[in-house]
C-alpha positions in Angstrom: 34.2 0.3 1.1 30.5 0.3 2.1 29.2 -2.1 4.7 26.1 -4.1 3.8 24.0 -4.0 7.0 20.6 -5.0 5.5 20.8 -8.4 7.3 21.3 -6.6 10.6 18.2 -4.6 10.1 15.9 -7.5 9.4 13.6 -8.6 12.3 14.5 -12.0 13.8 12.4 -15.0 12.8 10.7 -15.9 16.1 8.3 -18.5 14.7 8.5 -22.0 16.0 9.6 -24.6 13.5 7.3 -27.4 12.4 8.6 -30.7 13.9 6.0 -33.5 13.5 2.5 -34.1 12.3 -0.2 -35.5 14.6 -1.3 -38.9 13.4 -5.0 -38.2 14.0 -5.7 -34.6 13.1 -2.8 -34.1 10.8 -2.0 -30.7 12.3 1.6 -29.7 12.8 3.3 -30.1 16.1 5.7 -27.2 16.6 8.9 -26.9 18.4 8.2 -26.5 22.1 4.7 -28.0 21.9 3.8 -31.0 24.0 3.3 -34.2 22.1 3.1 -37.9 23.0 4.6 -40.9 21.3 2.5 -44.1 21.8 3.4 -47.2 19.9 5.6 -45.3 17.5 2.8 -42.8 16.6 2.9 -39.1 17.5 -0.2 -37.4 18.9 -0.8 -33.8 19.8 -2.0 -33.1 23.3 -5.6 -32.2 22.2 -6.0 -35.5 20.2 -4.5 -37.5 23.0 -6.9 -36.0 25.5 -10.0 -36.5 23.3 -9.1 -40.0 22.2 -7.7 -41.6 25.3 -9.8 -39.9 28.0 -12.9 -41.5 26.3 -11.5 -45.0 26.4 -9.7 -44.8 29.8 -11.1 -46.9 32.6 -13.6 -45.0 34.8 -13.0 -45.0 38.5 -15.0 -47.3 40.7 -17.1 -44.7 42.4 -18.9 -47.2 44.6 -15.6 -48.4 46.1 -14.4 -44.8 46.6 -17.7 -44.0 48.4 -17.5 -47.1 50.6 -13.9 -46.3 51.5 -14.9 -42.7 52.5 -17.7 -44.1 54.6 -15.4 -46.5 56.3 -12.9 -43.7 57.0 -15.7 -41.6 58.6 -16.7 -44.5 60.8 -13.2 -44.7 62.4 
C-alpha cells in the first residue's frame, strides 16, 4: 500500500477570503479588514474616511481659541 502524501506537500492557502463589497468603490473587503456598517450599507475604511470626513461638522475654532485664552487668564 502506497501513501498519497501530495496534499501534505502543498503549501497552505494563506490568502484572506473575500467577505463583502464596499458600497461606494465596489472593492472587496477581505477577512480581517476593517469595515463599517452605516444604515445597513457596508463601507471600506478608505471610502468612509473620504466620504464622511468631508461632510463632518468642522470644529468651532473661535470657541476653542476663546477657551484657551480664558484658561491662560486664570
